[in-house]
N, C-alpha and C positions, 0 to 999 in steps of 0.2 A: 359776274356782276349779278346780283339778285334785285329783281324789280318787283317790289310788293307793292299793291294796291291797298289804300288806306280803307280799312272795312268800314268806318264810320261814312266816309266821304261815299263809298259805293252804296251801302244801304240808303243812304239820304237821296243820291242820285236815281238808284234804280225804284225807289218810292215815288219820286218826283215824276220819273218817265212813263211809270206803269199805272200809278194810281193804286198800288197796294199797300196793305196796312202794314205797320211796323213787325207783327209777328210774321206774316207772309213773306217779306223780305228777308227775315231771318231765316226761315225754312228754305227760301230759293238759296241763300247763301250757303245755308248747311248741305245742301244737295251739291252744291257747285264745288264745295270744298271737298266732299268726297270723292269727286271724280277730277280728273284733270281736263276741265271743261271745254278748253280750245281745242282738244284733240276732236277729229272728226269721227273717230271710232265710238267716242262716249256720247255725242251729240244726242243720237237715239233713246238713249237709256235715261238721261238727264230731262229731256221732254216728256218721256214716259212718267217720270218721277213727279213732273211737275204737275202732269195731267191727275195723277191720282191723289198727290198729298195736297194739292191745292184745290182739288174738284174744280177744273177747268177745262175746257175744250184743247182739242190739239192746236187749232190756230192759235189761241190766246198764249199758251205752253210754248208755242215755235217762237211767238213774238216776243215773250219774256227772254227766252235764250237769247235770240238775236241783240235785244237790248242788253243784256247782260255783257255780250260778246264786244259790242261796240264800246260800252262804259270801259271795260277793261283794256282794249285796244287804245282808246284815246288816252287813258291814263299811260301806259306804256311808251307810246309815242312822244307824249308831252315830257316825260323822265328822260326819254332819248335825247330830244331837244334841249333840254335843261337840266343836266345832270348835276349841276352844282346848287341849284334851289334847294331851299329846306323842304324836305319832304315828309315831315312829321304830321 
């Protein structure tokens, strides 16, 4: 079973929780898609890319990473609890 997170919803929620611009959220998503971001071994790489590409502090990059992880985790849990809901 493949569980996909709706990209539009993800970008909207990320923007809402982080106050990033639309272009910044797209950049964050591109970085995440380049890595399997829930993996612990990629966490430092992703955070480093956030710092460089978004020109932000390490603390802010870590916060963005954690918010992304939380959004995706919540979406996965929701889809597991409600597997027959329309997921478009």
